[in-house]
N, C-alpha and C positions, 0 to 999 in steps of 0.2 A: 762981873758975875756972868754976863752973857758970853764973854770970851771963854770962861771956864767950861760952860755947857757946849760951846762950839768945839773946843779941843776934845772934850769927852766924846762927842758924836763922831769926830774923825777917827779917834782910836777904836771905837766900836765897829765902824765900817771896815777899817783895815783888818780887824780880827775876824770878821765874818768872811771876807774875801780869802784870807789865808786858810780858814777851815774848809771852804768850798774847793780850793785848789788841792788841799790834802786829800779830800774824798775822791776827786777826779783821778789822782795819782793811784789811789788804792784800787779803783775800778779798773784802771788800765792794767795794773799788775794781775788782777784776776783774769782779765781777758787774755793776757799773754799766757797765763798758766793753763786755763781751761779752753780757751777759744783757739787761738792760733796753733798751740801745740797739739790739739786734738783733731785738727782738720786733716782730710785726705785729699789726694789729687783726683782729678776726674778719671784718670786711667784706672786707679785703684777702685774707685766707686763702680766703674763699668765692669771691672773684673768680678767684683762681689755680686753685682746684679746678675751677670751671666751665670755665676755659680748657683745662685738662689733659683734662677729661672729653670736651670737644668734639674735641680733637685725637685722643684715643683712638678716638672714634666714627668720625672721618674716616679714620683708619688702618685700622680694621676694615672699613669700606666699600670702601676701596681694595684691601685684601687679598682681599675677596670678589670684586671685579671682576677682579682679576688671576687668581684661581683659575678664573673663568668663561672668561677669555681663553685660559688654558692649556688648558682642556678643548676650546675651539673649535679652537685651533691643533693639538691632538692629532688631532681629527676630520679637519681639513684635511690634516694630514700623512698620515693613513691613506688618505684619498681620493687624494692625489697619489701615494702609494706604489703604490696599485692601478693608477692611470693609467700610471705609469712601467713597471710590470710588464707591462701590456698592450702598451705601446709596444715594450718589449724583445721580447716574444713575437712581435709582428708583424714587427719588424726581423729577428729570426733566421729567421722563416718565409720572408721574402722572400729572404734569403741562402741558404736551404736548408741551414742548419746550426745547431747549438746553440752555447752559449757556449764550452764546452771545445773544440769543433771550430774555432771562430774563433781561439782561443788557439793551437791547433796550426797553423792556417794562418799566423798571425803568425810563429811560429818558423820555419817552412819558408820564408816569404817573406824573412826576414832572412838566413837561411843561403844561399838561392839568390842573393840580391842581392849579397852579399859575393863568392860564387863567380864571378858574372858580371863584376862590376866589377873584381875582381882577376885575372880569367882563370885561376882555379885549376882544374886538371885539363883537360878538353876540353869543347867545346860540347855534344857528344852526352850526356855525363854531366849537364851543367847542365840540359839539357832534361828528362832522365829524373828528375833529383832537384833541384828539383821544378818547373821552369818550366812544363811542359805542364799539370801539375795546377793551378798558380796561374792560368794563362791560361784554364782551363776553369771557374774558380770566379767567382761573382758578387762575392765579397768583394773582388776586385781593384778594383772600381769605387768602393769606399769612399774618401772624401777622404784618409784616411791613406795609401792605397796607390796611387791611380790615376796620379799623375804619376811616381811611382817606378817603377811597372810599365811605363809607356811608355818611360822611359829604359832600363830593364833589357832590354826587348824590342829596342830599337834597338842596344844594346850587344851583345846576343847574336847578332843578325843580322850585325852587322859582324865579330864574332869568328868566325862561321861562314864568312864570305867570306874573311877573312884566313887561315883554317885550310886552305882548299882548295889542293891542289897545282896549281901553275900548269901548264896543258897548252897547248902551242903549237898543236896540232892537235886538232880535235874529230872527225876521221874519218881513216881510213887505207884505202888500196887495197892488197889483198893481191897480192904478186908470187910468182913461182915460188921455192920454197925457204923461204917464210915459215912461222912457227908462232906461236901466241899468246905463248909465252915470249919469242921473239926480238922480236916487235913491242912487247911491254910494256917490254922493256929498252932500246928506242931512246930517245935523248936528247930527241927532239921529242915522245915519248909520256910515259912515266912515269920512264924512267931506271932502272927496277928490274924485272927479268923476273918476280919473285915476285908482281907485281900482275896477272898475266895473267887470273886468275879474273874480275876486274872487267870485262874486255873480253868474256869469254865470257858473263857474265850480261847485259850490255847488248845482245848480239846473238843470244842464245839463241832469242828469239821472232821475230827478224827482222833482217837487215842492212839498210843504207840502200838498196843496190842490188846486183845481181849479173847477169852475162851469161846468155844463154839456156842452158838445160841445166845450170846451176850452181845448187846449193841456195841458197835465199834465207834459210836459218836455219842457225845453228851448233848443232846438237843434240849433236855430239861435238866437244869442243875439240881433239881431235887431227886433225880433218878440216876444213881450210879450203882454199879454192880461189882460184887467181889470178883477179883481176877482181872479187872480192867487195869492196864498200866497207863497212868496219866502223865502228860508232859507237865513239868514244873518250870515255867520260864523265870528268868531273872527280872527283877523290878527296877526300872529306872526312875529318875526324878519325875519324868513325864507321866509314868504310870502311877506313881504315888499321888501326884497332883490330880490326876483323873479319878483315882479311887477316893480321893477326899472331896470330890465334887458332888454336891447333893443332886444335881441334875443327872449325873451319870448313875448314881445309886437309884434314884427314882425310876429312871429308864429301865434298869435291870429288874426292879420290883414289878413294874408293869409287864415286862416280858414274862416273868415268872407267873404272874396271875393269868396271863393268856395261856401259858402252857398248862397251868392247873385247870383252867376252865376247859381247855380242849381235852385234857385228860379225863375230867369228870364227865364231859359229854361222851367221850368214848366209852367210859364205864357204864353210863346210862344206856347207851346204845347196845352194849354187850349184854347188860342185864335184860333188856327188852328182848333181844334175840334169844337169850337163854330161856326166858319165860315162854316165848313163842314155841321153842323146841319142846319144853316141858308140856305145854298144852297139847301139842301135836302128839306127843308120846302117850298122854292120858287119853286122848281121843282114840288112838290106835288100840290102847289096852281095853278101853270100853267096847269098841267094836269087836275085838276078839272075844271078850266075855259074852257079848250078845250072841255071837255065832255059836259058841260052845253051849249056851243054854238052849238054843234052838235044837 
């Protein structure tokens, strides 16, 4: 039995040795395949190192050159920025405004352009907000605005013409029984008696013509005379807006009251003067009668 186990031990030991030898052979084959076959000589290694060193040196030189170019570009950029700033300052100086004011001009331009092209509101408002301001500004001459400004101006002028009330007559000769209220209400004039103040304003400083011994001005709208040839102006949207304003009407009413008050005062003064004259005449007559009786 012991002999059996001894023989079995020897067989197991031989098998292990054979296995180790086989593994050593495989390892050596791998070394041959990947180790010895992949090795290079010292001369080849040195050549590769020299090539890599040269490439490194070239890249370092390029990097240095690029760094110099970057510094030069930064300097040029700084110089150009200064030139741009000077140009902007000169530009705004010519326009007579700063950057924020130009931005404000642009907003007003766009708003006014839309208002005029779409005929929003009336021409008077369009001029006030903000066409007149735009027209007075040098900024309108800039390429971004000039052609648009010319178009806007033409459209506004046409809008103003279209907004005028058509008047068949530009003058009117006063006849007996006329008053400004009645004249303004005539179909060939305004067709609305409430527009009489416009006729008064147009003739306050002088009518077209008047007969001899007839006033050539309408200082008091309640006093017009046959034969006076009155100016009949056209009405714009601005005029209509003003005529519809209660403040304007009240102002005219106060003015008329002042005229009437002055007129009454003059009449009273005239009456008193006439009374004084009559009294003087009576006194003279009495004195004559007394002399005759004597």
